[in-house]
N, C-alpha and C positions, 0 to 999 in steps of 0.2 A: 422360759416360761413353760410350764407343764400344763398340758391340756388334755382334759378327759373328754372324749367326744362319742356320741351315740351311733351305733350302726344297727338299726332295727330292720329285721326282715318283716315284709308285709305280702300279702296276696297281690298279685298283679292287677292293677286297677283296670286293665282292658279285659280281663278274665271274666267269663259269663258265670255269675255267682248263683248257686242253687241252694235252697235251704232244706234242711233236713225235713223228713216227713212229720216229725213231732214238733218242728219249728223251734227246737232247742239251740240251733245254731246252724252254721253253714257247712254243706257238704263240701269237704275239701278235696274229694277224689279227683284227680286229673287237674287241680288248680296249680298254676305256676306262681312263683314267688319272685320277689325282687328287693333290693335294698331301698328303703323308705326315701322317697325323693328328697324329703325336708332333711333327713339325715345326711344325704349326699351333699346339701348345701352346707351343713354343719361341718362336715369332714373337710370339705374344700376351704371352709374359712379358717379351721384349724391349722391346715397346711400353709395357708397364705400368712397367718400370723406367725408361725414357725420360721418360714423363710424370711420374714420381715424383722423378727425379733430374737430368733433363736429358741432353742427349748426342745422338748419332746412332745410328741403326739401319741396318745393311747387310746385305741378304739375299743369300745365295750358294747356287749349286746345281752339282752336277757331272753333267752331261747334255748331250743333243744340243739343237740349236736348236728341235726340236720340242716340248722341255719349257719353253720360255720363258713359255709361258702360266701356269704354276704359279708361276714366279719373279714374274711380273707380279701375280699374286694376293697374294703377300707384300707388294709394293710397294703394292697397293690397300689392304691392311690397315693400312699406315702407314710400312713401311720407306722410307727416303730414297732408296736406290739398290740396284742389284742387280749382282751378278757372276756370270757363267756360265763355268765351266771345261768346254771341250768334251770329251766322253767318251761312249761307249756303256756301258750297265749290264753287258752281257756281257763287257766288257773290264776290268771293276773288281773289286776285292775290297776289304775293310775297310782293309787296310794301305795300299793305293794311295790311297784316299779321304783316310786320315788324313794321309798325306805331302802331299797337295794342300792340306788345311786348315793344315797347318804352314806352308806356302809363303805361302798367303793371310793367314795371322796375320803373317808376317814382312813382307809387303807393306802391311798395313792397320795393324798395330800396335794392335789393339783392347784394351780392358780386360777385356772377357769375350767368350768364345766360347759360344754356346747352340746346342745340337744337340737333336734329338728323341731320346728314350732309344733307339730303334731304328726302322728302317724296316720297314714291315709287309710287305714282299716278301721280304727276306731274313732279318729278325728276328734279326740277329746280335748287336747291343747291344755292339759293339766299338770303334767309332771314337772316341768321347769318351775311353775310356780309353787308347787308343793315342796320341792327340794329347797327352794330359796327360803321358805318358811321354816322348814324343820332346821335348817343349817344356820339360819339368821344372817344370810349374806345378801350382798346386793344382786339384783336381777334386771335383765333387759329381755323383753319378750318380742317376738316378730321382727327381728333385726333385718334391715335392708341396707343396700349400698348407697351411701350419701351421693355418689357420682352417677347414679342411675345405671343405664344399660351400658355405658362406657366403662364404668368401674367394674360392673359385673364381668365384662369380657376381658378386663386385663388381669394382672396377677397381683393387684393391690388388695389387702385385706379391706373389708368393709369397716372394721373396728380399728381404732387408733389406741396405741398404748403410750403413755407418758409417764415415766416413773412408775409408781405403784397405781395409777389410775387408768381405767380403760373407757374409751368413749364410743358410744354406739348409737346409730340413728334408726329410729322405728317410725313407720307410717301411722298416723293418727287421723281421725276424722277431720277434714279440712286442711291437712298438711303433714308435717313431720315434727319429731323433736329429737333432740340429742340428749342422752342420758349420760352422766358421769359417774362411774362405779369405781369403788376402791376394791382391789383384789384382796382375798379371793372373791369370785363372783360367778354367776351362771348366766348364760344367755341362750336364746332359742332362736334358730335361723329361719327366715322366710324365703321363698323361692326367688325374690328379688334381691337376695344377698350377692349371689355370684352364679357363675355358670361352672357346674363340676367338672373337673378333668375326666378324661377317660384314660384308664390304666393301659400302659403299654405293655407288650409281651414280656420284656426283661423285668418289669416291676411286678407282674402277675407271677413269673416264676419266683423272683426273689421273695415274694409274700408267702409262698409255701414253706420257706425256711424260717420265716420271722417267728419268734415265741408266741404261743396262744395258750393262755392259762384258762382252764375249766375249773369253776367253783360252784359249789352248792349254796343254797340259802343259809343252810346250817354252817357253813364255813365262815359266812360273813356275819352270823349271828342275827339273822333276819327272821322274825317270826311269820311263817307262811300262813297269813290270814288276810282275806280280801273283805273290804267294806262294801263293794258293789257286786251284785250277782246278776247276770242276765237271766231273766225268766223266761222270755220268749221272744222271737223275732217274727216278723211279718213282711210279706211283700207289699209294695206300695200298691194302691189302688189302680186297676186298669184305666187309662184315660178314654173317655168316650169319644167317639167319632163326630167330627163337626157336621154341622148342618147347613144347607144354603137357605137363605130367606128370600122371599119375593119383593119385599118393599122395606123402606127405612121405618115405617111405622111397625111392621112385624118385628123388625129387630129391636126396636125401643121396647116393645111389649115383652119380648122375650127376656131381655136384659132386667126389666122390671119385676115380672112376674115369676120367672124361673130361676134366673141367675141371681135376682135380688141384689144387684150392684148399682141400681139407680133409686 
């Protein structure tokens, strides 16, 4: 089973974000980065599937050479090799990333593409669906582990392979559903799919010697054109301080007249 899995670098969610003076984007000076948590779940699931059914795990990212450390982390977790497609985040949108993944699929011919459900910087949750549509392959989004926390903490994959069919469980409103997909397919990992492993020192050292291929969009034959452009960003409104009221009637009056919720 050959699996192509995403390893996107994102800004640290705990970092203090500042906007540029012209509101055109985020001031990235001094901001730290990390591997997207949802991608870590996708990588862990890929490695569990490999352990259960054999095959090869290939990690990829779309980013600059500065982000290769996070791709190496995926390789330290267990991916056999890495592919980086050179691009800056500000020059990308979900559609362009999806078209890059399509070309990587055509290049590598994997049985399964595994992505994080979303990137915590853009929170778009669009790429896996776009790739499935472009390739015309089966898709499962927001995949979780059917055994809950016990399965997450074990080494069992959340998805199950039977012949050429892959079974995946996803949470939906009011319960869950199990999807049956014929390979090749694409799936996106939710945080409740597993608990990603921490790379050990020998694996970190070994990852430095694993092959890492750098490609351009031109190498893949991808047109560098975005459909969505960010015009401006804005800070959320400052929350007003609360007040104390002297009576229930005053509270009711303010809820009715000022807050207009009654």
